[in-house]
C-alpha positions as CSV (number, residue, x, y, z in Angstrom):
1,X,-0.9,18.4,7.4
2,X,0.1,15.2,6.5
3,X,2.2,14.2,3.5
4,X,2.7,11.1,1.8
5,X,5.1,10.0,-0.5
6,X,5.7,6.5,-2.5
7,X,8.6,4.9,-3.9
8,X,10.1,2.0,-5.2
9,X,7.5,0.5,-8.0
10,X,8.8,-0.5,-11.2
11,X,8.6,-3.2,-13.8
12,X,9.5,-7.0,-12.5
13,X,8.8,-10.1,-14.2
14,X,6.0,-12.8,-13.1
15,X,7.4,-14.3,-10.0
16,X,9.4,-11.3,-8.7
17,X,9.2,-9.2,-6.0
18,X,9.2,-5.4,-5.3
19,X,9.0,-3.5,-1.8
20,X,7.1,-0.4,-1.9
21,X,7.6,2.6,0.6
22,X,5.6,5.5,1.9
23,X,6.9,8.0,3.6
24,X,4.6,10.0,5.9
25,X,5.4,13.5,7.3
26,X,3.1,14.9,10.5
27,X,1.5,12.2,13.3
28,X,1.0,8.7,13.3
29,X,-1.8,7.7,11.8
30,X,-3.9,4.4,10.6
31,X,-2.4,3.4,7.0
32,X,-2.9,1.5,3.7
33,X,-2.0,0.4,0.6
34,X,-4.6,0.5,-2.7
35,X,-4.2,-0.2,-6.2
36,X,-6.0,1.1,-9.5
37,X,-5.3,-0.8,-13.0
38,X,-6.3,1.2,-16.1
39,X,-10.2,1.7,-16.4
40,X,-10.8,0.2,-12.6
41,X,-11.9,1.1,-9.4
42,X,-8.9,1.8,-6.8
43,X,-9.0,-1.1,-4.2
44,X,-7.8,-2.1,-1.1
45,X,-4.9,-4.3,-0.9
46,X,-3.5,-4.4,2.7
47,X,-3.8,-2.1,6.0
48,X,-2.0,-1.5,8.9
49,X,-3.0,0.0,12.0
50,X,-0.7,3.1,14.4
51,X,1.2,0.2,16.1
52,X,1.4,-1.8,13.7
53,X,-0.4,-4.8,15.5
54,X,-3.3,-5.3,13.4
55,X,-3.1,-5.7,9.5
56,X,-5.5,-6.9,7.0
57,X,-5.4,-7.6,3.1
58,X,-7.1,-8.0,0.4
59,X,-7.9,-12.1,-0.5
60,X,-5.9,-11.4,-3.4
61,X,-2.7,-10.9,-2.0
62,X,-3.0,-13.2,0.9
63,X,0.0,-15.1,1.4
64,X,2.2,-13.2,-1.1
65,X,2.0,-9.3,0.5
66,X,3.1,-8.2,3.4
67,X,2.4,-4.8,5.4
68,X,4.6,-3.3,7.5
69,X,5.9,0.0,9.1
70,X,8.3,1.6,11.0
71,X,7.0,4.4,13.2
72,X,10.6,5.9,14.2
73,X,11.1,6.4,10.7
74,X,7.6,7.7,9.7
75,X,7.9,4.8,6.9
76,X,5.1,2.0,5.6
77,X,6.4,-0.8,3.5
78,X,4.4,-3.5,1.1
79,X,6.5,-6.5,0.5
80,X,5.5,-8.2,-2.4
81,X,6.4,-11.4,-3.6
82,X,5.2,-13.8,-6.3
83,X,3.8,-11.3,-8.0
84,X,1.5,-11.8,-11.1
85,X,0.6,-9.9,-14.1
86,X,-2.8,-8.9,-12.6
87,X,-1.2,-7.2,-9.7
88,X,0.1,-4.4,-12.6
89,X,-1.6,-1.3,-11.1
90,X,-0.9,2.2,-9.6
91,X,-0.4,1.6,-6.2
92,X,-1.3,4.4,-3.5
93,X,-0.4,4.9,0.1
94,X,-2.9,6.2,2.1
95,X,-4.1,7.1,5.8
96,X,-6.4,8.1,8.3
97,X,-7.1,9.7,11.4
98,X,-9.2,7.0,12.9
99,X,-8.3,4.0,14.9
100,X,-9.7,1.0,12.9
101,X,-8.2,-0.2,9.4
102,X,-10.8,0.1,7.3
103,X,-10.7,-1.1,3.0
104,X,-12.9,1.4,1.4
105,X,-10.8,4.4,0.1
106,X,-13.6,7.1,0.7
107,X,-12.5,6.6,4.3
108,X,-9.0,7.6,4.0
109,X,-8.4,11.1,4.0
110,X,-4.7,11.6,2.7
111,X,-3.4,10.1,0.0
112,X,0.3,9.9,-1.8
113,X,0.6,10.2,-5.6
114,X,0.8,7.0,-6.6
115,X,3.5,4.8,-8.0
116,X,3.8,2.3,-10.7
117,X,3.8,-1.6,-10.5
118,X,3.8,-3.7,-13.8
119,X,4.2,-7.2,-13.5
120,X,5.1,-8.6,-17.2
121,X,4.5,-12.2,-18.2
């Protein structure tokens, strides 16, 4: 059984930075970050392959966010810089058994409980 636990969310001013962490138990999987604002769909933010060699980003965060992982610690990270108010959302960690990084939430089998990120203007 895979369990995912996010941490690192909080309140930050526009232009600031936060780093999210996702601690995983169980086997090494393809992983990703998604976010969901109130009244909106859950959207892909970034994904990373098992080895960390392949990454993918939503256009809205390219150049500002960086996804990484430390397999020795079974932990994935999301470094978020130059944050904007529109980045405000609950951020979810997700994992899937298949090799390819995908952007659809429906293709991920495992989910964390979410962590709130609020960016004030």
